[in-house]
Each structure stands twice: as C-alpha cells, then as structure tokens.
C-alpha positions in Angstrom: 10.4 -27.5 37.3 9.0 -25.1 40.1 5.9 -22.8 39.8 6.7 -19.3 38.6 4.6 -16.3 37.9 4.4 -15.3 34.0 3.4 -11.9 33.4 3.6 -10.9 29.3 2.0 -7.6 27.3 0.1 -8.9 24.5 0.2 -7.0 21.3 3.6 -7.4 19.5 4.9 -9.5 22.6 2.8 -12.4 23.2 0.6 -12.0 20.1 2.3 -11.3 17.1 1.6 -11.1 13.2 2.0 -14.3 10.9 2.1 -17.7 10.8 5.4 -18.0 12.5 4.1 -16.0 15.5 0.6 -18.1 15.4 3.0 -21.3 15.5 4.7 -19.6 18.4 1.9 -18.9 20.5 0.1 -22.3 20.0 3.3 -23.9 21.5 3.8 -21.5 24.1 0.2 -21.6 25.3 0.6 -25.5 25.4 3.7 -25.3 27.7 2.2 -22.5 30.1 -0.9 -24.6 30.3 0.9 -27.7 30.8 3.0 -26.0 33.5 0.0 -24.4 35.6 -1.5 -27.8 35.8 1.5 -29.3 37.1 3.2 -27.1 39.2 0.8 -24.1 39.9 2.3 -21.6 37.6 0.0 -18.3 37.5 -0.4 -16.7 34.1 -1.2 -12.8 34.1 -1.4 -10.5 30.7 0.1 -7.0 31.4 -1.6 -5.0 28.3 -2.1 -1.1 27.7 -5.6 -2.2 26.5 -8.6 -1.1 28.1 -10.6 -4.3 29.1 -13.2 -3.7 26.3 -10.1 -3.9 23.6 -9.0 -7.0 25.7 -11.7 -8.7 25.1 -11.8 -8.3 21.7 -8.4 -9.6 21.2 -8.8 -12.5 23.5 -12.2 -13.8 21.0 -9.5 -13.5 18.0 -6.6 -15.3 19.3 -6.1 -18.2 21.1 -5.1 -17.1 24.5 -5.2 -19.0 27.5 -7.6 -17.5 30.2 -5.4 -15.7 32.7 -5.3 -16.1 36.4 -5.3 -12.2 36.8 -5.5 -9.3 34.1 -3.8 -5.8 34.2 -5.2 -3.6 31.7 -5.4 0.2 30.7 -1.1 0.3 31.3 -1.4 -0.9 34.8 -4.5 1.3 36.4 -6.7 -1.5 36.7 -6.3 -5.2 38.0 -8.8 -8.0 37.7 -7.8 -11.0 40.0 -11.0 -13.2 39.1 -11.9 -14.5 35.5 -15.4 -12.7 35.6 -14.0 -9.0 35.5 -16.8 -7.7 37.0 -15.0 -4.7 38.7 -11.2 -3.7 38.8 -9.7 -4.8 42.4 -11.0 -2.2 44.8 -7.7 -2.2 46.8 -5.5 -1.5 44.1 -7.9 1.3 43.0 -7.6 3.2 46.1 -3.8 2.9 46.5 -4.3 4.8 42.6 -6.8 7.8 43.9 -4.0 9.4 46.1 -3.9 12.9 44.5 -5.1 11.7 41.3 -7.4 14.3 39.6 -8.4 12.9 36.2 -10.8 15.7 35.2 -8.5 18.7 35.8 -5.7 16.8 33.6 -7.7 16.2 30.9 -9.2 19.7 31.0 -6.2 21.3 31.1 -4.6 18.9 28.3 -8.0 19.9 26.1 -7.3 23.8 26.9 -3.5 24.2 26.4 -2.8 21.1 23.6 -6.1 20.7 21.6 -4.0 20.0 18.0 -0.8 18.0 19.5 -2.4 15.5 21.7 -5.3 13.9 20.0 -7.6 11.9 22.3 -7.9 8.1 21.7 -11.1 6.6 21.5 -13.2 6.6 24.5 -12.8 2.9 25.4 -9.3 4.0 26.3 -10.2 6.8 28.4 -10.3 4.9 31.8 -11.0 6.6 35.7 -7.4 6.3 36.3 -6.0 7.1 32.8 -6.3 9.8 29.9 -4.9 8.8 26.6 -3.8 10.3 23.5 -2.0 10.3 20.1 0.8 12.3 19.3 3.1 12.8 16.2 6.3 11.3 17.1 8.6 14.2 15.7 7.0 16.3 18.4 6.5 14.5 20.9 9.7 14.8 23.0 9.1 18.8 22.8 5.4 18.9 23.7 5.9 16.1 26.6 8.5 18.0 28.2 6.3 21.0 28.0 3.3 19.3 29.4 5.2 17.7 32.3 6.6 20.8 33.2 3.1 22.7 33.4 1.4 19.9 34.8 4.1 19.8 37.8 3.3 23.7 37.9 -0.5 22.5 39.0 1.0 20.6 42.1 -0.8 17.3 40.1 0.5 13.9 41.3 1.2 11.8 37.9 3.2 10.2 35.3 3.5 9.9 31.9 4.1 6.8 29.5 4.8 6.6 26.1 5.1 4.0 23.5 5.5 3.6 19.5 1.5 3.4 18.6 0.1 0.2 17.6 -2.7 2.1 16.1 -3.4 2.6 12.2 -2.1 6.4 12.4 1.6 6.3 11.5 4.8 7.9 13.1 2.3 8.4 16.1 3.2 7.7 19.8 0.7 6.4 22.5 0.9 8.9 25.4 -1.0 8.0 28.6 -1.1 10.1 31.9 -1.6 8.0 34.6 -1.6 8.3 38.6 2.0 8.5 40.2 1.1 5.1 42.1 0.3 3.6 38.7 2.2 1.6 36.1 2.6 -2.2 34.7 5.2 -3.0 36.9 3.8 -1.7 40.2 0.6 -3.8 39.2 2.8 -6.7 39.1 4.2 -6.2 42.0 0.9 -5.8 43.9 -0.1 -9.3 42.3 3.3 -10.4 43.5 2.4 -9.5 47.0 -1.1 -10.9 47.0 0.1 -14.2 45.8 3.6 -14.4 47.7 5.7 -14.7 44.4 9.3 -13.4 45.0 11.1 -11.4 41.8 13.3 -14.5 41.1 10.2 -16.4 40.6 8.6 -13.7 38.3 9.4 -13.6 34.5 7.8 -10.4 32.6 8.1 -9.9 28.7 7.6 -7.0 26.7 8.0 -4.8 23.6 7.3 -1.1 23.9 8.0 2.0 26.1 4.8 1.2 28.3 6.6 -1.9 29.3 9.7 -0.4 30.7 8.2 -0.4 34.0 7.8 -4.0 33.8 11.6 -4.4 33.4 12.6 -1.5 36.0 10.4 -2.0 39.0 13.0 -4.9 40.5 14.9 -7.9 39.8 12.1 -10.0 37.8 13.5 -11.9 35.0 12.8 -10.0 31.8 12.5 -11.0 28.5 12.4 -8.4 25.4 11.1 -10.0 22.3 13.4 -9.7 19.2 11.0 -7.3 17.5 11.1 -4.8 20.8 10.6 -1.4 19.9 13.0 1.4 19.6 12.4 2.9 22.8 12.5 -0.4 24.9 15.8 -1.0 23.2 17.4 2.4 23.9 16.4 1.8 27.9 17.9 -1.9 27.6 21.2 -0.8 26.0 21.6 1.5 29.1 20.2 -0.8 32.0 21.8 -4.4 30.9 22.0 -7.4 33.7 22.2 -10.8 33.8 18.4 -11.0 34.6 17.1 -9.3 31.3 17.5 -11.1 28.2 17.0 -9.8 24.5 15.6 -12.9 22.6 16.1 -13.3 18.8 13.0 -14.7 18.4 10.1 -12.5 17.6 6.4 -12.5 19.8 6.0 -15.9 21.4 8.9 -17.4 19.8 11.0 -15.1 22.0 9.2 -15.5 24.9 9.7 -19.4 24.4 13.5 -18.6 24.0 13.7 -16.4 27.2 11.9 -19.0 29.3 14.5 -21.7 28.3 17.3 -19.1 29.0 16.0 -18.7 32.6 15.4 -22.0 32.9 11.5 -21.8 33.8 10.8 -24.2 31.4 12.9 -27.0 30.0 14.5 -27.3 26.7 13.2 -29.9 24.4 
C-alpha cells in the first residue's frame, strides 16, 4: 500500500441516501482515515456546493475532515482546514478574462424566464448559477453559449441533473474559462506532487465530467451515476475509468479495490 490522492464529489457520490449508503460511508471513512494515518494519503472533496452549503452537509453527515476542499464547481480551493479564504493563487488564475457582472446582467436581460437564479449562497465571485427546465435546456444553453461568445467573453458552461427539490430541472453554472473541478484537482496535484496514476476521482453527475476528462486519473463512477455522466462515459471508456455497481460510498469502495488503492478484505 502507498499513499494516494483521493478526490470525491459529495452529494450522491460520497454521501447517499438510506441505511446502506450510511453504512458504506462509515466503512469508507474508516479505510480512508487508516490510509491517511499509515501512508499519508490525502483526502479532497470536490463539490458543486458553496462553502456555506458544504458546512451544512458536514454537520449533517459523518464526513472526515478533508486535507483540501474544492467548492462551487471548482472555482474555489481551500488548502487549509480553517477555510478563511479561497487560495489566492487559484483565484488569480481564474480572474483572466472573467467578467461576472456582465454575464449575469446579460442573462437576466435575455433569459429572465428560462434561467432562474439559484439561491444567493450559490452565487460566487467566479460562478453564476441557475436552474433550467430539463426539456428546454439544450436549445436555451446552445443559444446562451452562442450569444455570450458574440460578446467576446471568456467562460464555460456546465450543467448537471439538479439535486434541488425542483423536479425535471438542471443546475447550470457559468464559470471562468480556466475553472472546473478537474482543473482544480490538477492545481492541487501540482502543489502536492501527485501524479495521475496516484490520484483517484469519484463522481455521479455532469459537473463531474471534468474530474474524469482532465487527464488519466483513476476514475470511479458510482452505480447511481446520472444520465449525462453515463452518456459521456459510454463514449469515453478506458481502462482507467471504472463504473461501479455499488451506489454512493459503496461504489467508491468497490472502485478503490478495483484499482488496488485499498486491499480487498
């Protein structure tokens, strides 16, 4: 056994619903903490949640304290456990060409009924976030991308099945061109000296595609992965991506054993 960099999304990936998911999270926490103490493995959470909503989840669920935290779909990186402020070097990387106010004003003026702003805690300096009806998403997001590009703005759009209480909706995030979960992981790898072969990433939804596509990191898709991620996976199968049968934390345990990051009991 050797140390590795463990990176996981939270909602529906590390943290699931029901007794089986809770049992799996407990078992995974024990294994990861043992590995961290014995081998120096590092634990990173990469979530679409803001720091505010992450702290709520951490209180509700039995989460290990991470060694680093990636929040707001990769736009904020915290490299200490005090979370006083996002890492300034990462923020500087994202600033190039980013104009949040212009993007938000443009969307409010042109798509007032189609794109509904998410709650205030999820509107971050390097992220503008909305909800959109799933059936209208492709047409509206294609048009949005076209119109924003005409403004000569630097941006990227990510979307995933919504974890909100609103049914049949997608979460839509407009980010700086240099921001997403995968690029944030690459930044941490460089800071800490981890290779792709010593890194495992875990996810379940569309905004996790960047975790799997940024390089040859060992990827675990949990058994309850959402349609947009599965469609991408079907077109990008490789030996360093594993689609687990188990759901949430149980799927992560399965994948860690598959890649031999942890031993098979």
